[in-house]
DSSP file (Angstrom, degrees, kcal/mol; ACC not computed):
  #  RESIDUE AA STRUCTURE BP1 BP2  ACC     N-H-->O    O-->H-N    N-H-->O    O-->H-N    TCO  KAPPA ALPHA  PHI   PSI    X-CA   Y-CA   Z-CA
    1    1 A X              0   0    0      0, 0.0    73,-1.2     0, 0.0     2,-0.1   0.000 360.0 360.0 360.0 133.3   80.9   54.5   66.9
    2    2 A X  B     -A   73   0A   0     71,-0.2    71,-0.1     1,-0.1     2,-0.1  -0.434 360.0-109.5 -70.2 143.6   82.2   52.0   69.4
    3    3 A X        -     0   0    0     69,-0.6     4,-0.1     1,-0.1    -1,-0.1  -0.418  13.5-143.1 -72.8 145.8   85.7   50.9   69.1
    4    4 A X  S    S+     0   0    0     -2,-0.1     2,-0.3     2,-0.1    -1,-0.1   0.592  73.0  99.6 -80.7 -13.8   86.5   47.3   67.9
    5    5 A X  S    S-     0   0    0      1,-0.1     2,-0.5    56,-0.0    -2,-0.1  -0.592  85.0-115.1 -80.2 133.5   89.5   46.9   70.1
    6    6 A X        -     0   0    0     -2,-0.3    56,-3.6     1,-0.0     2,-0.4  -0.508  42.6-163.5 -68.6 121.6   88.8   45.0   73.3
    7    7 A X  E     -B   61   0B   0     -2,-0.5     2,-0.3    54,-0.2    54,-0.2  -0.835  17.4-175.2-109.1 135.5   89.4   47.6   76.0
    8    8 A X  E     -B   60   0B   0     52,-2.3    52,-2.5    -2,-0.4     2,-0.4  -0.953  23.9-127.1-122.5 155.2   89.9   47.4   79.7
    9    9 A X  E     +B   59   0B   0     -2,-0.3    16,-1.1    50,-0.2     2,-0.3  -0.793  32.5 176.3 -99.5 141.0   90.2   50.3   82.2
   10   10 A X  E     -BC  58  24B   0     48,-2.5    48,-2.4    -2,-0.4     2,-0.5  -0.949  26.2-137.6-137.5 155.4   93.2   50.3   84.5
   11   11 A X  E     -BC  57  23B   0     12,-1.8    12,-3.3    -2,-0.3     2,-0.5  -0.988  30.8-119.9-114.3 134.1   94.7   52.7   87.2
   12   12 A X  E     + C   0  22B   0     44,-0.6    10,-0.2    -2,-0.5    43,-0.2  -0.594  38.5 170.9 -63.3 117.5   98.4   53.2   87.0
   13   13 A X  E     +     0   0B   0      8,-2.8     2,-0.4    -2,-0.5     9,-0.2   0.736  59.8  24.8-110.4 -29.0   99.8   52.0   90.4
   14   14 A X  E     - C   0  21B   0      7,-1.9     7,-2.5     2,-0.0     2,-0.5  -0.983  54.7-173.9-143.8 126.2  103.7   52.0   90.0
   15   15 A X  E     + C   0  20B   0     -2,-0.4     2,-0.3     5,-0.2     5,-0.2  -0.947  24.8 140.4-119.2 110.0  105.9   54.0   87.7
   16   16 A X  E >   - C   0  19B   0      3,-2.2     3,-3.7    -2,-0.5    -2,-0.0  -0.960  58.6 -68.2-147.8 123.8  109.5   53.2   87.7
   17   17 A X  T 3  S+     0   0    0      1,-0.3     3,-0.0    -2,-0.3    -2,-0.0  -0.242 116.8   7.4 -56.2 135.3  111.7   53.1   84.6
   18   18 A X  T 3  S+     0   0    0     21,-0.0    -1,-0.3     2,-0.0     2,-0.3  -0.752 122.3  64.2-101.7  37.1  111.3   51.0   82.5
   19   19 A X  E <   -C   16   0B   0     -3,-3.7    -3,-2.2    14,-0.1     2,-0.4  -0.860  47.7-169.5-118.6 150.5  108.2   49.5   83.9
   20   20 A X  E     -C   15   0B   0     12,-0.4    12,-2.9    -2,-0.3     2,-0.4  -0.975  13.3-159.9-136.9 124.2  104.6   50.7   84.6
   21   21 A X  E     -CD  14  31B   0     -7,-2.5    -8,-2.8    -2,-0.4    -7,-1.9  -0.884  11.5-174.6-106.3 134.0  102.4   48.5   86.7
   22   22 A X  E     -CD  12  30B   0      8,-2.7     8,-2.0    -2,-0.4     2,-0.5  -0.847  18.5-137.4-127.0 161.9   98.6   49.0   86.4
   23   23 A X  E     -CD  11  29B   0    -12,-3.3   -12,-1.8    -2,-0.3     6,-0.2  -0.964  19.0-142.6-122.5 125.4   95.6   47.4   88.3
   24   24 A X  E >   -C   10   0B   0      4,-3.0     3,-2.0    -2,-0.5   -14,-0.2  -0.234  31.0-103.4 -76.5 165.3   92.6   46.4   86.3
   25   25 A X  T 3  S+     0   0    0    -16,-1.1    -1,-0.1     1,-0.3   -15,-0.1   0.788 122.8  59.9 -64.1 -23.2   89.0   46.9   87.7
   26   26 A X  T 3  S-     0   0    0      2,-0.1    -1,-0.3     1,-0.0    -2,-0.0   0.467 121.8-108.0 -88.3   1.9   88.9   43.0   88.5
   27   27 A X  S <  S+     0   0    0     -3,-2.0     2,-0.2     1,-0.3    -2,-0.1   0.331  73.9 136.4  98.1 -11.8   91.9   43.5   90.8
   28   28 A X        -     0   0    0     -5,-0.1    -4,-3.0     1,-0.0     2,-0.3  -0.544  46.4-139.0 -78.7 141.0   94.6   41.9   88.6
   29   29 A X  E     +D   23   0B   0     -2,-0.2     2,-0.3    -6,-0.2    -6,-0.2  -0.742  26.5 176.1 -93.0 140.1   97.9   43.7   88.3
   30   30 A X  E     -D   22   0B   0     -8,-2.0    -8,-2.7    -2,-0.3     2,-0.5  -0.981  31.5-117.0-143.4 158.5   99.7   43.8   85.0
   31   31 A X  E     -D   21   0B   0     -2,-0.3     2,-0.3   -10,-0.2   -10,-0.2  -0.806  33.1-129.5 -92.7 130.0  102.8   45.3   83.2
   32   32 A X        -     0   0    0    -12,-2.9     2,-0.6    -2,-0.5   -12,-0.4  -0.637  16.9-126.9 -77.4 139.3  102.0   47.7   80.5
   33   33 A X        -     0   0    0     32,-2.0    34,-0.5    -2,-0.3     2,-0.4  -0.773  31.1-162.5 -84.0 122.2  103.8   47.1   77.2
   34   34 A X        -     0   0    0     -2,-0.6    32,-0.0   -16,-0.2     2,-0.0  -0.882  14.6-126.4-113.8 142.1  105.6   50.2   76.1
   35   35 A X     >  -     0   0    0     -2,-0.4     4,-2.0     1,-0.1     5,-0.1  -0.234  31.3-109.7 -74.4 166.7  106.9   51.2   72.7
   36   36 A X  H  > S+     0   0    0      2,-0.2     4,-1.3     1,-0.2    -1,-0.1   0.810 120.7  58.1 -71.9 -29.3  110.6   52.3   72.4
   37   37 A X  H  > S+     0   0    0      2,-0.2     4,-0.8     1,-0.2     3,-0.2   0.925 106.2  48.3 -68.1 -39.6  109.4   55.8   71.8
   38   38 A X  H >4 S+     0   0    0      1,-0.2     3,-0.8     2,-0.2     7,-0.2   0.904 108.7  54.3 -57.5 -44.2  107.5   55.8   75.2
   39   39 A X  H 3< S+     0   0    0     -4,-2.0    -1,-0.2     1,-0.2    -2,-0.2   0.809 111.2  44.3 -57.5 -34.3  110.5   54.5   76.9
   40   40 A X  H 3< S+     0   0    0     -4,-1.3     2,-0.6    -3,-0.2    -1,-0.2   0.582  90.9  97.1 -83.8 -17.0  112.6   57.2   75.7
   41   41 A X    <X  -     0   0    0     -4,-0.8     4,-1.7    -3,-0.8    -4,-0.0  -0.683  50.2-169.7 -89.5 111.9  110.1   60.0   76.3
   42   42 A X  H  > S+     0   0    0     -2,-0.6     4,-1.9     1,-0.2    -1,-0.2   0.877  89.6  55.7 -69.8 -37.1  110.8   61.9   79.6
   43   43 A X  H  > S+     0   0    0      1,-0.2     4,-2.8     2,-0.2    -1,-0.2   0.906 103.6  54.3 -64.3 -38.7  107.4   63.8   79.3
   44   44 A X  H  > S+     0   0    0      1,-0.2     4,-3.1     2,-0.2     5,-0.2   0.926 108.0  49.6 -57.4 -46.4  105.6   60.4   79.0
   45   45 A X  H  X S+     0   0    0     -4,-1.7     4,-1.8    -7,-0.2    -1,-0.2   0.874 110.8  48.8 -65.4 -32.1  107.1   59.3   82.3
   46   46 A X  H  X S+     0   0    0     -4,-1.9     4,-2.3     2,-0.2    -2,-0.2   0.944 112.3  48.8 -67.4 -47.3  106.2   62.5   84.0
   47   47 A X  H  X S+     0   0    0     -4,-2.8     4,-2.5     1,-0.2    -2,-0.2   0.936 111.2  50.1 -55.5 -47.4  102.5   62.2   82.7
   48   48 A X  H  X S+     0   0    0     -4,-3.1     4,-2.3     1,-0.2    -1,-0.2   0.878 109.5  51.4 -67.0 -33.7  102.3   58.5   83.8
   49   49 A X  H  X S+     0   0    0     -4,-1.8     4,-2.2    -5,-0.2    -1,-0.2   0.901 112.3  46.4 -64.9 -38.9  103.5   59.5   87.3
   50   50 A X  H  X S+     0   0    0     -4,-2.3     4,-1.8     2,-0.2    -2,-0.2   0.877 110.7  51.8 -64.2 -38.8  100.9   62.2   87.5
   51   51 A X  H  X>S+     0   0    0     -4,-2.5     5,-1.6     2,-0.2     4,-0.9   0.915 110.5  49.2 -64.0 -43.6   98.1   59.9   86.2
   52   52 A X  H ><5S+     0   0    0     -4,-2.3     3,-0.8     1,-0.2    -2,-0.2   0.922 111.0  49.3 -66.8 -40.4   99.1   57.4   88.9
   53   53 A X  H 3<5S+     0   0    0     -4,-2.2    -1,-0.2     1,-0.2    -2,-0.2   0.842 111.5  49.4 -64.2 -31.9   99.1   60.1   91.7
   54   54 A X  H 3<5S-     0   0    0     -4,-1.8    -1,-0.2    -5,-0.1    -2,-0.2   0.618 104.8-131.9 -80.5 -12.5   95.7   61.3   90.5
   55   55 A X  T <<5 +     0   0    0     -4,-0.9    -3,-0.2    -3,-0.8     2,-0.2   0.807  45.8 166.7  61.1  35.1   94.3   57.7   90.5
   56   56 A X      < -     0   0    0     -5,-1.6   -44,-0.6   -44,-0.1     2,-0.4  -0.486  36.2-123.9 -78.6 149.4   92.8   58.1   87.1
   57   57 A X  E     -B   11   0B   0    -46,-0.2     2,-0.3    -2,-0.2   -46,-0.2  -0.798  29.9-173.8 -94.3 135.9   91.5   55.2   85.0
   58   58 A X  E     -B   10   0B   0    -48,-2.4   -48,-2.5    -2,-0.4     2,-0.4  -0.876  22.6-115.1-124.6 155.8   93.1   55.0   81.5
   59   59 A X  E     +B    9   0B   0     -2,-0.3     9,-2.1   -50,-0.2     2,-0.3  -0.738  32.6 177.2 -94.3 142.1   92.1   52.6   78.7
   60   60 A X  E     -BE   8  67B   0    -52,-2.5   -52,-2.3    -2,-0.4     2,-0.4  -0.945  39.7 -93.8-135.1 164.6   94.4   49.8   77.4
   61   61 A X  E  >  -B    7   0B   0      5,-2.5     4,-2.1    -2,-0.3     5,-0.3  -0.606  29.7-143.8 -72.8 127.5   94.1   47.1   74.8
   62   62 A X  T  4 S+     0   0    0    -56,-3.6    -1,-0.1    -2,-0.4   -55,-0.1   0.780  96.4  43.0 -66.6 -26.1   93.1   43.9   76.6
   63   63 A X  T  4 S+     0   0    0    -57,-0.4    -1,-0.2     1,-0.1   -56,-0.1   0.820 126.8  25.5 -88.9 -31.9   95.3   41.7   74.3
   64   64 A X  T  4 S-     0   0    0      2,-0.1   -31,-0.2   -31,-0.0    -2,-0.2   0.615  91.0-131.9-110.8 -13.8   98.5   43.7   74.1
   65   65 A X     <  +     0   0    0     -4,-2.1   -32,-2.0     1,-0.2     2,-0.4   0.816  58.0 145.1  63.8  31.8   98.4   45.7   77.4
   66   66 A X        -     0   0    0     -5,-0.3    -5,-2.5   -34,-0.2    -1,-0.2  -0.793  56.2-105.3 -98.9 141.6   99.2   48.8   75.5
   67   67 A X  B     -E   60   0B   0    -34,-0.5     2,-0.4    -2,-0.4    -7,-0.2  -0.357  34.3-126.8 -59.0 139.7   97.9   52.2   76.2
   68   68 A X        -     0   0    0     -9,-2.1    -9,-0.2     1,-0.1     3,-0.2  -0.725  10.8-158.2 -93.2 141.2   95.3   53.5   73.8
   69   69 A X  S    S+     0   0    0     -2,-0.4    -1,-0.1     1,-0.2    -2,-0.0   0.710  88.5  47.2 -83.5 -23.0   95.7   56.8   72.1
   70   70 A X  S    S-     0   0    0      1,-0.3     3,-0.2     2,-0.0    -1,-0.2   0.339  98.8-126.3-110.2   4.1   92.0   57.4   71.4
   71   71 A X        -     0   0    0      1,-0.2    -1,-0.3    -3,-0.2    -2,-0.1  -0.330  52.4 -49.1  76.2-164.4   90.1   56.6   74.7
   72   72 A X  S    S+     0   0    0     -4,-0.1   -69,-0.6    -2,-0.1     2,-0.3   0.888 126.4  43.8 -72.1 -40.2   87.2   54.2   75.1
   73   73 A X  B     -A    2   0A   0     -3,-0.2     2,-0.4   -71,-0.1   -71,-0.2  -0.813  68.9-162.7-112.8 149.5   85.3   55.6   72.2
   74   74 A X        -     0   0    0    -73,-1.2     2,-0.4    -2,-0.3    -3,-0.1  -0.993  12.1-139.1-134.2 136.8   86.5   56.5   68.8
   75   75 A X              0   0    0     -2,-0.4   -73,-0.0     1,-0.1    -2,-0.0  -0.714 360.0 360.0 -88.4 137.7   85.0   58.6   66.1
   76   76 A X              0   0    0     -2,-0.4    -1,-0.1     0, 0.0     0, 0.0   0.326 360.0 360.0-123.0 360.0   85.2   57.5   62.6
């Protein structure tokens, strides 16, 4: 089943504590909204750095600019 959350694809472009800057497919740059847990998690920061180096696309919520845990599609 398709997810109901409006999703956009972004590439992580800059990772520097406490910010992550991403670039959307339309060329716009945006700051990701991170939770307190994400900000404190050193593994999270290492993973974000590696994702940025690999130029991978990741899904975020279009309204909140938060990373999605479940990808573009969600099984229900």
